[in-house]
Predicted model as a PDB file, atoms N, CA, C, CB and O in Angstrom, pLDDT in the B-factor column:
MODEL        1                                                                  
ATOM      1  N   UNK A   1     109.896 123.502 148.194  1.00 63.00           N  
ATOM      2  CA  UNK A   1     109.046 123.029 149.145  1.00 63.00           C  
ATOM      3  C   UNK A   1     107.918 124.697 149.332  1.00 63.00           C  
ATOM      4  CB  UNK A   1     110.148 122.391 150.720  1.00 63.00           C  
ATOM      5  O   UNK A   1     106.839 124.840 148.757  1.00 63.00           O  
ATOM      6  N   UNK A   2     108.351 125.393 149.955  1.00 76.00           N  
ATOM      7  CA  UNK A   2     107.280 125.718 149.740  1.00 76.00           C  
ATOM      8  C   UNK A   2     107.049 127.188 148.239  1.00 76.00           C  
ATOM      9  CB  UNK A   2     106.896 126.014 151.303  1.00 76.00           C  
ATOM     10  O   UNK A   2     106.129 127.993 148.097  1.00 76.00           O  
ATOM     11  N   UNK A   3     108.472 126.953 147.295  1.00 80.00           N  
ATOM     12  CA  UNK A   3     107.819 127.266 146.883  1.00 80.00           C  
ATOM     13  C   UNK A   3     106.563 126.521 145.232  1.00 80.00           C  
ATOM     14  CB  UNK A   3     108.608 128.174 147.029  1.00 80.00           C  
ATOM     15  O   UNK A   3     105.723 126.949 144.441  1.00 80.00           O  
ATOM     16  N   UNK A   4     107.339 125.110 145.621  1.00 79.00           N  
ATOM     17  CA  UNK A   4     106.456 123.653 144.774  1.00 79.00           C  
ATOM     18  C   UNK A   4     104.978 124.450 145.468  1.00 79.00           C  
ATOM     19  CB  UNK A   4     106.949 121.308 145.584  1.00 79.00           C  
ATOM     20  O   UNK A   4     104.388 124.922 144.496  1.00 79.00           O  
ATOM     21  N   UNK A   5     103.967 124.852 147.111  1.00 79.00           N  
ATOM     22  CA  UNK A   5     102.858 125.025 146.937  1.00 79.00           C  
ATOM     23  C   UNK A   5     102.525 126.802 146.357  1.00 79.00           C  
ATOM     24  CB  UNK A   5     102.287 124.504 148.266  1.00 79.00           C  
ATOM     25  O   UNK A   5     101.413 127.147 145.958  1.00 79.00           O  
ATOM     26  N   UNK A   6     103.172 127.308 146.393  1.00 79.00           N  
ATOM     27  CA  UNK A   6     102.323 128.332 146.656  1.00 79.00           C  
ATOM     28  C   UNK A   6     102.541 128.384 144.679  1.00 79.00           C  
ATOM     29  CB  UNK A   6     102.911 129.832 148.029  1.00 79.00           C  
ATOM     30  O   UNK A   6     101.718 129.142 144.164  1.00 79.00           O  
ATOM     31  N   UNK A   7     103.484 127.704 143.685  1.00 84.00           N  
ATOM     32  CA  UNK A   7     102.260 127.648 142.449  1.00 84.00           C  
ATOM     33  C   UNK A   7     101.973 126.846 141.748  1.00 84.00           C  
ATOM     34  CB  UNK A   7     102.275 128.344 141.564  1.00 84.00           C  
ATOM     35  O   UNK A   7     101.783 126.693 140.541  1.00 84.00           O  
ATOM     36  N   UNK A   8     101.931 125.869 143.341  1.00 82.00           N  
ATOM     37  CA  UNK A   8     100.871 124.607 142.297  1.00 82.00           C  
ATOM     38  C   UNK A   8     100.113 125.060 142.268  1.00 82.00           C  
ATOM     39  CB  UNK A   8     100.382 123.201 142.557  1.00 82.00           C  
ATOM     40  O   UNK A   8     100.070 125.632 141.179  1.00 82.00           O  
ATOM     41  N   UNK A   9      98.830 125.368 143.129  1.00 80.00           N  
ATOM     42  CA  UNK A   9      97.477 125.468 142.853  1.00 80.00           C  
ATOM     43  C   UNK A   9      97.429 126.946 141.692  1.00 80.00           C  
ATOM     44  CB  UNK A   9      96.565 125.634 144.487  1.00 80.00           C  
ATOM     45  O   UNK A   9      96.227 127.155 141.530  1.00 80.00           O  
ATOM     46  N   UNK A  10      98.154 127.888 140.951  1.00 84.00           N  
ATOM     47  CA  UNK A  10      98.380 128.432 139.947  1.00 84.00           C  
ATOM     48  C   UNK A  10      98.744 127.138 138.633  1.00 84.00           C  
ATOM     49  CB  UNK A  10      99.485 129.480 140.374  1.00 84.00           C  
ATOM     50  O   UNK A  10      98.043 127.091 137.622  1.00 84.00           O  
ATOM     51  N   UNK A  11      99.441 126.560 138.765  1.00 82.00           N  
ATOM     52  CA  UNK A  11     100.008 126.438 138.030  1.00 82.00           C  
ATOM     53  C   UNK A  11      98.434 124.505 137.633  1.00 82.00           C  
ATOM     54  CB  UNK A  11     101.982 126.609 138.578  1.00 82.00           C  
ATOM     55  O   UNK A  11      98.168 123.665 136.773  1.00 82.00           O  
ATOM     56  N   UNK A  12      98.044 124.923 138.924  1.00 83.00           N  
ATOM     57  CA  UNK A  12      97.319 123.535 138.680  1.00 83.00           C  
ATOM     58  C   UNK A  12      95.714 123.934 137.930  1.00 83.00           C  
ATOM     59  CB  UNK A  12      97.113 122.619 140.412  1.00 83.00           C  
ATOM     60  O   UNK A  12      94.809 123.167 137.601  1.00 83.00           O  
ATOM     61  N   UNK A  13      95.834 125.908 137.799  1.00 85.00           N  
ATOM     62  CA  UNK A  13      94.491 126.656 137.430  1.00 85.00           C  
ATOM     63  C   UNK A  13      94.957 126.717 135.877  1.00 85.00           C  
ATOM     64  CB  UNK A  13      94.140 128.364 138.312  1.00 85.00           C  
ATOM     65  O   UNK A  13      94.144 127.418 135.276  1.00 85.00           O  
ATOM     66  N   UNK A  14      95.736 126.348 135.209  1.00 85.00           N  
ATOM     67  CA  UNK A  14      96.031 126.703 133.878  1.00 85.00           C  
ATOM     68  C   UNK A  14      95.558 125.701 133.147  1.00 85.00           C  
ATOM     69  CB  UNK A  14      97.382 126.953 133.591  1.00 85.00           C  
ATOM     70  O   UNK A  14      95.615 124.540 133.551  1.00 85.00           O  
ATOM     71  N   UNK A  15      94.813 126.183 131.490  1.00 86.00           N  
ATOM     72  CA  UNK A  15      94.550 125.436 130.745  1.00 86.00           C  
ATOM     73  C   UNK A  15      95.672 125.803 129.518  1.00 86.00           C  
ATOM     74  CB  UNK A  15      93.101 125.487 130.553  1.00 86.00           C  
ATOM     75  O   UNK A  15      95.674 126.982 129.163  1.00 86.00           O  
ATOM     76  N   UNK A  16      96.259 125.233 129.103  1.00 85.00           N  
ATOM     77  CA  UNK A  16      96.488 124.830 127.562  1.00 85.00           C  
ATOM     78  C   UNK A  16      95.613 125.030 126.580  1.00 85.00           C  
ATOM     79  CB  UNK A  16      96.679 123.575 127.397  1.00 85.00           C  
ATOM     80  O   UNK A  16      94.437 124.730 126.790  1.00 85.00           O  
ATOM     81  N   UNK A  17      95.949 125.499 125.491  1.00 89.00           N  
ATOM     82  CA  UNK A  17      94.977 124.787 124.698  1.00 89.00           C  
ATOM     83  C   UNK A  17      95.720 124.621 123.372  1.00 89.00           C  
ATOM     84  CB  UNK A  17      93.549 125.569 124.563  1.00 89.00           C  
ATOM     85  O   UNK A  17      96.542 125.374 122.850  1.00 89.00           O  
ATOM     86  N   UNK A  18      95.305 123.633 123.020  1.00 85.00           N  
ATOM     87  CA  UNK A  18      96.129 122.372 121.349  1.00 85.00           C  
ATOM     88  C   UNK A  18      95.468 122.403 120.658  1.00 85.00           C  
ATOM     89  CB  UNK A  18      96.415 120.663 121.245  1.00 85.00           C  
ATOM     90  O   UNK A  18      94.652 121.488 120.774  1.00 85.00           O  
ATOM     91  N   UNK A  19      95.307 123.018 119.869  1.00 90.00           N  
ATOM     92  CA  UNK A  19      94.679 122.734 118.170  1.00 90.00           C  
ATOM     93  C   UNK A  19      94.845 121.919 117.672  1.00 90.00           C  
ATOM     94  CB  UNK A  19      94.957 123.360 117.148  1.00 90.00           C  
ATOM     95  O   UNK A  19      96.003 121.571 117.903  1.00 90.00           O  
ATOM     96  N   UNK A  20      94.292 121.155 116.915  1.00 91.00           N  
ATOM     97  CA  UNK A  20      94.427 119.959 116.659  1.00 91.00           C  
ATOM     98  C   UNK A  20      94.597 120.228 114.958  1.00 91.00           C  
ATOM     99  CB  UNK A  20      93.185 119.026 117.293  1.00 91.00           C  
ATOM    100  O   UNK A  20      93.847 121.005 114.366  1.00 91.00           O  
ATOM    101  N   UNK A  21      95.920 119.312 114.131  1.00 94.00           N  
ATOM    102  CA  UNK A  21      96.140 119.622 112.901  1.00 94.00           C  
ATOM    103  C   UNK A  21      95.431 118.264 112.421  1.00 94.00           C  
ATOM    104  CB  UNK A  21      97.707 119.963 112.508  1.00 94.00           C  
ATOM    105  O   UNK A  21      95.404 117.276 113.154  1.00 94.00           O  
ATOM    106  N   UNK A  22      95.119 118.273 111.722  1.00 95.00           N  
ATOM    107  CA  UNK A  22      94.162 116.949 111.048  1.00 95.00           C  
ATOM    108  C   UNK A  22      95.818 116.587 110.225  1.00 95.00           C  
ATOM    109  CB  UNK A  22      92.230 117.502 109.630  1.00 95.00           C  
ATOM    110  O   UNK A  22      95.902 115.359 110.221  1.00 95.00           O  
ATOM    111  N   UNK A  23      96.608 116.964 109.816  1.00 96.00           N  
ATOM    112  CA  UNK A  23      97.553 117.253 109.405  1.00 96.00           C  
ATOM    113  C   UNK A  23      99.028 116.163 110.031  1.00 96.00           C  
ATOM    114  CB  UNK A  23      97.450 118.704 109.681  1.00 96.00           C  
ATOM    115  O   UNK A  23      99.948 115.451 109.629  1.00 96.00           O  
ATOM    116  N   UNK A  24      98.552 116.557 110.942  1.00 94.00           N  
ATOM    117  CA  UNK A  24      99.743 116.809 111.806  1.00 94.00           C  
ATOM    118  C   UNK A  24      99.759 114.733 112.218  1.00 94.00           C  
ATOM    119  CB  UNK A  24      99.303 118.352 113.516  1.00 94.00           C  
ATOM    120  O   UNK A  24     100.726 113.974 112.275  1.00 94.00           O  
ATOM    121  N   UNK A  25      97.986 114.392 112.460  1.00 95.00           N  
ATOM    122  CA  UNK A  25      97.942 112.997 112.910  1.00 95.00           C  
ATOM    123  C   UNK A  25      97.893 112.224 111.397  1.00 95.00           C  
ATOM    124  CB  UNK A  25      96.512 112.674 114.005  1.00 95.00           C  
ATOM    125  O   UNK A  25      98.326 111.090 111.190  1.00 95.00           O  
ATOM    126  N   UNK A  26      97.336 113.007 110.512  1.00 97.00           N  
ATOM    127  CA  UNK A  26      98.068 112.105 108.946  1.00 97.00           C  
ATOM    128  C   UNK A  26      99.346 111.708 109.560  1.00 97.00           C  
ATOM    129  CB  UNK A  26      98.478 113.236 107.223  1.00 97.00           C  
ATOM    130  O   UNK A  26      99.380 110.636 110.164  1.00 97.00           O  
ATOM    131  N   UNK A  27     100.408 112.443 109.479  1.00 97.00           N  
ATOM    132  CA  UNK A  27     102.040 112.702 110.289  1.00 97.00           C  
ATOM    133  C   UNK A  27     102.499 111.289 110.236  1.00 97.00           C  
ATOM    134  CB  UNK A  27     102.059 113.345 112.191  1.00 97.00           C  
ATOM    135  O   UNK A  27     103.108 110.559 109.453  1.00 97.00           O  
ATOM    136  N   UNK A  28     101.627 111.183 112.069  1.00 96.00           N  
ATOM    137  CA  UNK A  28     101.563 110.480 112.994  1.00 96.00           C  
ATOM    138  C   UNK A  28     101.650 109.270 111.912  1.00 96.00           C  
ATOM    139  CB  UNK A  28     100.385 110.728 114.024  1.00 96.00           C  
ATOM    140  O   UNK A  28     102.721 108.838 111.488  1.00 96.00           O  
ATOM    141  N   UNK A  29     100.145 108.696 111.457  1.00 97.00           N  
ATOM    142  CA  UNK A  29     100.186 107.531 111.626  1.00 97.00           C  
ATOM    143  C   UNK A  29     100.686 107.141 109.801  1.00 97.00           C  
ATOM    144  CB  UNK A  29      98.662 106.988 112.378  1.00 97.00           C  
ATOM    145  O   UNK A  29     100.383 106.087 109.241  1.00 97.00           O  
ATOM    146  N   UNK A  30     101.217 107.892 109.372  1.00 98.00           N  
ATOM    147  CA  UNK A  30     102.108 107.030 107.918  1.00 98.00           C  
ATOM    148  C   UNK A  30     103.514 106.886 109.189  1.00 98.00           C  
ATOM    149  CB  UNK A  30     102.614 108.470 105.773  1.00 98.00           C  
ATOM    150  O   UNK A  30     103.817 105.720 109.442  1.00 98.00           O  
ATOM    151  N   UNK A  31     103.952 107.482 109.598  1.00 98.00           N  
ATOM    152  CA  UNK A  31     105.073 107.109 110.209  1.00 98.00           C  
ATOM    153  C   UNK A  31     104.967 105.720 110.932  1.00 98.00           C  
ATOM    154  CB  UNK A  31     105.430 108.159 111.095  1.00 98.00           C  
ATOM    155  O   UNK A  31     105.753 104.786 110.773  1.00 98.00           O  
ATOM    156  N   UNK A  32     104.249 105.729 111.468  1.00 98.00           N  
ATOM    157  CA  UNK A  32     103.965 104.305 112.638  1.00 98.00           C  
ATOM    158  C   UNK A  32     103.606 103.302 111.362  1.00 98.00           C  
ATOM    159  CB  UNK A  32     102.254 104.495 114.124  1.00 98.00           C  
ATOM    160  O   UNK A  32     103.621 102.114 111.685  1.00 98.00           O  
ATOM    161  N   UNK A  33     103.295 103.563 110.002  1.00 98.00           N  
ATOM    162  CA  UNK A  33     103.290 102.389 109.302  1.00 98.00           C  
ATOM    163  C   UNK A  33     104.344 101.899 108.603  1.00 98.00           C  
ATOM    164  CB  UNK A  33     102.439 102.419 108.561  1.00 98.00           C  
ATOM    165  O   UNK A  33     104.352 100.877 107.917  1.00 98.00           O  
ATOM    166  N   UNK A  34     105.151 102.590 108.780  1.00 97.00           N  
ATOM    167  CA  UNK A  34     106.203 102.570 107.831  1.00 97.00           C  
ATOM    168  C   UNK A  34     107.467 102.488 108.971  1.00 97.00           C  
ATOM    169  CB  UNK A  34     106.176 104.001 106.712  1.00 97.00           C  
ATOM    170  O   UNK A  34     108.656 102.249 108.761  1.00 97.00           O  
ATOM    171  N   UNK A  35     106.843 102.744 110.118  1.00 97.00           N  
ATOM    172  CA  UNK A  35     108.361 101.965 111.220  1.00 97.00           C  
ATOM    173  C   UNK A  35     108.190 100.925 111.674  1.00 97.00           C  
ATOM    174  CB  UNK A  35     108.853 102.597 112.598  1.00 97.00           C  
ATOM    175  O   UNK A  35     109.217 100.291 111.911  1.00 97.00           O  
ATOM    176  N   UNK A  36     106.426 100.052 112.114  1.00 97.00           N  
ATOM    177  CA  UNK A  36     105.709  98.648 111.832  1.00 97.00           C  
ATOM    178  C   UNK A  36     106.603  98.316 111.042  1.00 97.00           C  
ATOM    179  CB  UNK A  36     104.227  98.506 111.229  1.00 97.00           C  
ATOM    180  O   UNK A  36     107.649  97.862 111.504  1.00 97.00           O  
ATOM    181  N   UNK A  37     106.390  98.487 109.331  1.00 96.00           N  
ATOM    182  CA  UNK A  37     106.673  97.581 107.587  1.00 96.00           C  
ATOM    183  C   UNK A  37     108.225  97.179 108.144  1.00 96.00           C  
ATOM    184  CB  UNK A  37     106.696  98.953 105.543  1.00 96.00           C  
ATOM    185  O   UNK A  37     108.677  96.068 108.419  1.00 96.00           O  
ATOM    186  N   UNK A  38     109.059  98.917 108.219  1.00 94.00           N  
ATOM    187  CA  UNK A  38     110.618  98.294 108.471  1.00 94.00           C  
ATOM    188  C   UNK A  38     111.137  97.620 109.404  1.00 94.00           C  
ATOM    189  CB  UNK A  38     111.463  99.077 108.532  1.00 94.00           C  
ATOM    190  O   UNK A  38     112.266  97.129 109.399  1.00 94.00           O  
ATOM    191  N   UNK A  39     110.151  97.551 110.446  1.00 95.00           N  
ATOM    192  CA  UNK A  39     110.516  96.358 112.323  1.00 95.00           C  
ATOM    193  C   UNK A  39     110.229  94.929 110.871  1.00 95.00           C  
ATOM    194  CB  UNK A  39     108.305  96.458 114.678  1.00 95.00           C  
ATOM    195  O   UNK A  39     111.123  94.489 110.147  1.00 95.00           O  
ATOM    196  N   UNK A  40     109.243  94.652 110.852  1.00 94.00           N  
ATOM    197  CA  UNK A  40     108.822  93.721 109.989  1.00 94.00           C  
ATOM    198  C   UNK A  40     109.577  93.256 109.125  1.00 94.00           C  
ATOM    199  CB  UNK A  40     107.940  94.037 109.442  1.00 94.00           C  
ATOM    200  O   UNK A  40     109.932  92.081 109.029  1.00 94.00           O  
ATOM    201  N   UNK A  41     109.972  94.468 108.200  1.00 94.00           N  
ATOM    202  CA  UNK A  41     110.986  93.139 107.058  1.00 94.00           C  
ATOM    203  C   UNK A  41     111.923  93.034 107.081  1.00 94.00           C  
ATOM    204  CB  UNK A  41     111.145  93.079 105.735  1.00 94.00           C  
ATOM    205  O   UNK A  41     112.483  92.168 106.409  1.00 94.00           O  
ATOM    206  N   UNK A  42     112.757  94.117 108.109  1.00 91.00           N  
ATOM    207  CA  UNK A  42     114.277  93.673 108.299  1.00 91.00           C  
ATOM    208  C   UNK A  42     114.248  92.159 108.157  1.00 91.00           C  
ATOM    209  CB  UNK A  42     114.952  94.117 109.832  1.00 91.00           C  
ATOM    210  O   UNK A  42     114.463  91.460 107.167  1.00 91.00           O  
ATOM    211  N   UNK A  43     113.843  91.750 109.732  1.00 87.00           N  
ATOM    212  CA  UNK A  43     113.878  90.026 110.340  1.00 87.00           C  
ATOM    213  C   UNK A  43     113.057  89.725 109.489  1.00 87.00           C  
ATOM    214  CB  UNK A  43     113.380  89.483 111.976  1.00 87.00           C  
ATOM    215  O   UNK A  43     113.234  88.704 110.155  1.00 87.00           O  
ATOM    216  N   UNK A  44     112.234  89.511 108.596  1.00 88.00           N  
ATOM    217  CA  UNK A  44     111.995  88.472 107.684  1.00 88.00           C  
ATOM    218  C   UNK A  44     113.383  88.359 106.386  1.00 88.00           C  
ATOM    219  CB  UNK A  44     110.382  88.863 107.010  1.00 88.00           C  
ATOM    220  O   UNK A  44     113.860  87.358 105.851  1.00 88.00           O  
ATOM    221  N   UNK A  45     113.672  89.618 106.236  1.00 90.00           N  
ATOM    222  CA  UNK A  45     114.419  89.690 105.095  1.00 90.00           C  
ATOM    223  C   UNK A  45     116.137  88.891 105.089  1.00 90.00           C  
ATOM    224  CB  UNK A  45     114.445  91.304 104.869  1.00 90.00           C  
ATOM    225  O   UNK A  45     116.869  88.487 104.185  1.00 90.00           O  
ATOM    226  N   UNK A  46     116.269  88.953 106.819  1.00 87.00           N  
ATOM    227  CA  UNK A  46     117.463  88.123 107.123  1.00 87.00           C  
ATOM    228  C   UNK A  46     116.935  87.035 107.528  1.00 87.00           C  
ATOM    229  CB  UNK A  46     118.430  88.615 108.089  1.00 87.00           C  
ATOM    230  O   UNK A  46     117.350  86.895 108.678  1.00 87.00           O  
ATOM    231  N   UNK A  47     116.219  86.121 107.250  1.00 83.00           N  
ATOM    232  CA  UNK A  47     115.615  84.708 107.931  1.00 83.00           C  
ATOM    233  C   UNK A  47     115.405  84.517 106.510  1.00 83.00           C  
ATOM    234  CB  UNK A  47     114.139  84.592 109.193  1.00 83.00           C  
ATOM    235  O   UNK A  47     115.574  83.323 106.263  1.00 83.00           O  
ATOM    236  N   UNK A  48     115.099  85.199 105.432  1.00 87.00           N  
ATOM    237  CA  UNK A  48     115.258  84.487 104.077  1.00 87.00           C  
ATOM    238  C   UNK A  48     116.584  83.827 103.465  1.00 87.00           C  
ATOM    239  CB  UNK A  48     114.899  85.429 103.149  1.00 87.00           C  
ATOM    240  O   UNK A  48     116.654  82.802 102.786  1.00 87.00           O  
ATOM    241  N   UNK A  49     117.942  84.944 104.009  1.00 89.00           N  
ATOM    242  CA  UNK A  49     119.293  84.262 103.163  1.00 89.00           C  
ATOM    243  C   UNK A  49     119.923  83.540 104.633  1.00 89.00           C  
ATOM    244  CB  UNK A  49     120.659  85.732 102.205  1.00 89.00           C  
ATOM    245  O   UNK A  49     121.100  83.215 104.478  1.00 89.00           O  
ATOM    246  N   UNK A  50     119.206  83.133 106.445  1.00 86.00           N  
ATOM    247  CA  UNK A  50     119.485  82.148 107.087  1.00 86.00           C  
ATOM    248  C   UNK A  50     119.289  80.138 106.387  1.00 86.00           C  
ATOM    249  CB  UNK A  50     118.598  82.634 108.271  1.00 86.00           C  
ATOM    250  O   UNK A  50     118.167  79.696 106.138  1.00 86.00           O  
ATOM    251  N   UNK A  51     119.922  79.709 106.296  1.00 87.00           N  
ATOM    252  CA  UNK A  51     119.977  78.178 106.166  1.00 87.00           C  
ATOM    253  C   UNK A  51     118.285  77.044 107.060  1.00 87.00           C  
ATOM    254  CB  UNK A  51     121.808  77.821 107.155  1.00 87.00           C  
ATOM    255  O   UNK A  51     117.952  76.541 108.133  1.00 87.00           O  
ATOM    256  N   UNK A  52     118.001  77.152 106.254  1.00 85.00           N  
ATOM    257  CA  UNK A  52     116.674  76.914 107.043  1.00 85.00           C  
ATOM    258  C   UNK A  52     116.727  75.894 108.878  1.00 85.00           C  
ATOM    259  CB  UNK A  52     115.676  75.887 105.703  1.00 85.00           C  
ATOM    260  O   UNK A  52     116.221  76.239 109.946  1.00 85.00           O  
ATOM    261  N   UNK A  53     117.835  74.189 108.426  1.00 86.00           N  
ATOM    262  CA  UNK A  53     118.544  74.213 109.774  1.00 86.00           C  
ATOM    263  C   UNK A  53     118.956  75.213 110.680  1.00 86.00           C  
ATOM    264  CB  UNK A  53     119.495  73.737 109.642  1.00 86.00           C  
ATOM    265  O   UNK A  53     118.584  75.290 111.850  1.00 86.00           O  
ATOM    266  N   UNK A  54     119.801  76.039 110.057  1.00 80.00           N  
ATOM    267  CA  UNK A  54     120.548  77.345 111.638  1.00 80.00           C  
ATOM    268  C   UNK A  54     119.174  78.050 111.346  1.00 80.00           C  
ATOM    269  CB  UNK A  54     122.586  78.846 111.341  1.00 80.00           C  
ATOM    270  O   UNK A  54     119.406  79.240 111.557  1.00 80.00           O  
ATOM    271  N   UNK A  55     118.044  77.937 111.021  1.00 75.00           N  
ATOM    272  CA  UNK A  55     117.467  78.722 111.593  1.00 75.00           C  
ATOM    273  C   UNK A  55     116.468  78.529 112.809  1.00 75.00           C  
ATOM    274  CB  UNK A  55     117.059  79.197 110.737  1.00 75.00           C  
ATOM    275  O   UNK A  55     115.916  79.255 113.637  1.00 75.00           O  
ATOM    276  N   UNK A  56     116.519  77.110 112.480  1.00 80.00           N  
ATOM    277  CA  UNK A  56     115.219  76.351 113.235  1.00 80.00           C  
ATOM    278  C   UNK A  56     116.254  75.462 114.663  1.00 80.00           C  
ATOM    279  CB  UNK A  56     114.163  74.863 111.760  1.00 80.00           C  
ATOM    280  O   UNK A  56     115.849  74.560 115.397  1.00 80.00           O  
ATOM    281  N   UNK A  57     117.431  76.025 114.658  1.00 79.00           N  
ATOM    282  CA  UNK A  57     118.520  75.263 115.984  1.00 79.00           C  
ATOM    283  C   UNK A  57     118.220  76.832 117.528  1.00 79.00           C  
ATOM    284  CB  UNK A  57     121.197  75.193 115.041  1.00 79.00           C  
ATOM    285  O   UNK A  57     118.845  76.909 118.586  1.00 79.00           O  
ATOM    286  N   UNK A  58     117.117  77.776 117.039  1.00 71.00           N  
ATOM    287  CA  UNK A  58     117.820  78.846 117.515  1.00 71.00           C  
ATOM    288  C   UNK A  58     115.503  78.741 117.981  1.00 71.00           C  
ATOM    289  CB  UNK A  58     119.154  80.345 116.133  1.00 71.00           C  
ATOM    290  O   UNK A  58     114.990  79.533 118.771  1.00 71.00           O  
ATOM    291  N   UNK A  59     115.079  78.166 117.598  1.00 68.00           N  
ATOM    292  CA  UNK A  59     113.691  77.746 117.691  1.00 68.00           C  
ATOM    293  C   UNK A  59     113.371  77.247 119.015  1.00 68.00           C  
ATOM    294  CB  UNK A  59     113.373  76.724 116.703  1.00 68.00           C  
ATOM    295  O   UNK A  59     112.234  76.848 119.266  1.00 68.00           O  
TER     296      UNK A  59                                                      
ENDMDL                                                                          
END                                                                             
């Protein structure tokens, strides 16, 4: 407990510099798009293989 009190104020005053790099923002947007497309296309492809009566049973 005393260690947390001793170093807590030091940690609270520290600043961390994180440089913004636009390429990482682009990568994250592209990754989000790919993941969302896969997450929506996969169930739709499975649903197209079902008989309509069978699919409506779970509705």
